[in-house]
N, C-alpha and C positions, 0 to 999 in steps of 0.2 A: 504494500500500500504506500502511495506517495505520502510525503510528510504532511500531516494535517495542518501544520502551522502555515502552509502556503495558501490556505484557503481564504484568507482575509479575516479580519477581526469579527465581522458580524455573521460569519458563516458557521454552520453546525460543526465543521471539522476544524475550526480555527482554535488556536490556543496551544498550551503546552501539551505535547503528545501523551504524557503520562498522567494527565489530570483526569480523575473520574468525573463523569457527567451523568445525569439521569438518562435512562433509556427513553427515547422519544421516537415517534414515527418519522420526524424530520431527520433525526440522526441516522436511523436505519436507512431511509431513502438516500441520504447523502453518501453513506458508506457503499451502498449498492451502486449508486451512480458513479462513484469514484472508481469502481471496478468495471464500469461500462455495462452493467446489467440493466436491461430495460424492465421497469416495473411500473405498475399503475395502481391507482386507488380504486377499489371496487365500490359498489353502491353502499356497502356497510362502513366504508372508511378505512378498510384494511388494505395493506400493500399486497400485491400479487404479481407474479411473473410466470412466464411460460418457459420451460426448459424442455426441448424436444416436444413430445406430446403431453407432457405432464404439467400440472400447475403447482406452484409453490407459494404458499401464503406466509407472510411475515407478521405475526400477531403479537399483541402485548396484553395477555391476560393478567390477572392479579388486581387487587383492590386499587393499586396506584399505577397499573400498567408496567409493573417492574419485572415481569417475566417475559423472556424472549421465547417465542415458539415459532420454529421454522417447520411448517407442515407441508409435506409433499402428498399430493393426490395423484397416484399413478393413473395413467389414461385408460388402460383396459378395464372393461366392466365384465362381470361374470354373472351367470344365472345362479339362482339360489342353491341349486344342487351342488355347486362347486364350493360352497362355504366351508364344509369340513376340510377339504383339501387346502383352501386358503388359510384356514386356522393352522393347519399343520405347517404350511410354508412359513407363516409368521412366527410360530413357535421355534422353528429351526433357525430362522433369521435372527431372532432375539437371543437365542442360545449362543450363537456364534459371533455376534457383533454387538457393540455398545450403541452405535448410532446408525441410522435412526431407529427409534422404537417403531416396530411395524405392528399394525392392527387391521382388522377387517371392519369395514363400515358397510352396512346394508342400507341402501337408500329407500326412500318412500315407495319407489316403483318396484322394489324387490330386487334390483340389480345390486351386486356386491362389488366393492372396490377395496383395494389395499392402499392404506395411507401410512405414512411414516412421519415421525416428528422428533425434533431435537428441542429440548427445553432447558433454559438456563435461568436461574434466579439472579437477577441483577439489581436487587434491592438497594445495594450500597453504591451502585453506579458502575460504569464501564468506560474504558478508554476506547477511542475510535479503533485503535489497533486490535484490542481484544474483541470488539464487536465485529470487525472485519474477519477475524479468524473464526468466530462462532458462525457467522453467516456463511462463510466459505465452506466450512465443514458441514453445515446443515444442508447446503445446496449440493455439494459433492456427494455426500452419502445418500441424500434423497434421490439423486439421479442414479446412483448405483442400485438402489432399491427398485426404482421404476424400470430400469433395464432388465433386472431379474424377473419382475412381475410380467413384463412384456413377453417373456419366454414361457410362461406358464400355459398349459393347455386350457382351452375354453375361453380365453380372453377375447373380447371384441373391442376394437378401437371405435371411438365415437365418430 
């Protein structure tokens, strides 16, 4: 990541590189933009980007928005009869890897998807460099998960 101090005094990445700052949507967007990642704000006000066929959300749950959640939604959908196999896949994934946590989500229409998420508690703040590393790992491991999900039998791309 380029030096955050070069971003100007009034910019989210400005200031001393080691200084902790609160997690904000503006800081997340600035770090992603600094990497050249195109993201947009969805109707709910959350940041979202597309990597290959999958979507990745950058959420801030918690009472003060202090948690960083990088959530990947793999593109393929599966019919309900694949859910036991999808659970087995997620269990195996979670056994062998730390990031992202994989889980099955069944949508209202009965189609199932695999999602992954990386969550970090940043209650005491984060430096732009730390946030850059967290976002990069969340995106990279989310993309790895999505690649493996695309290889599973029964998946249908939208």
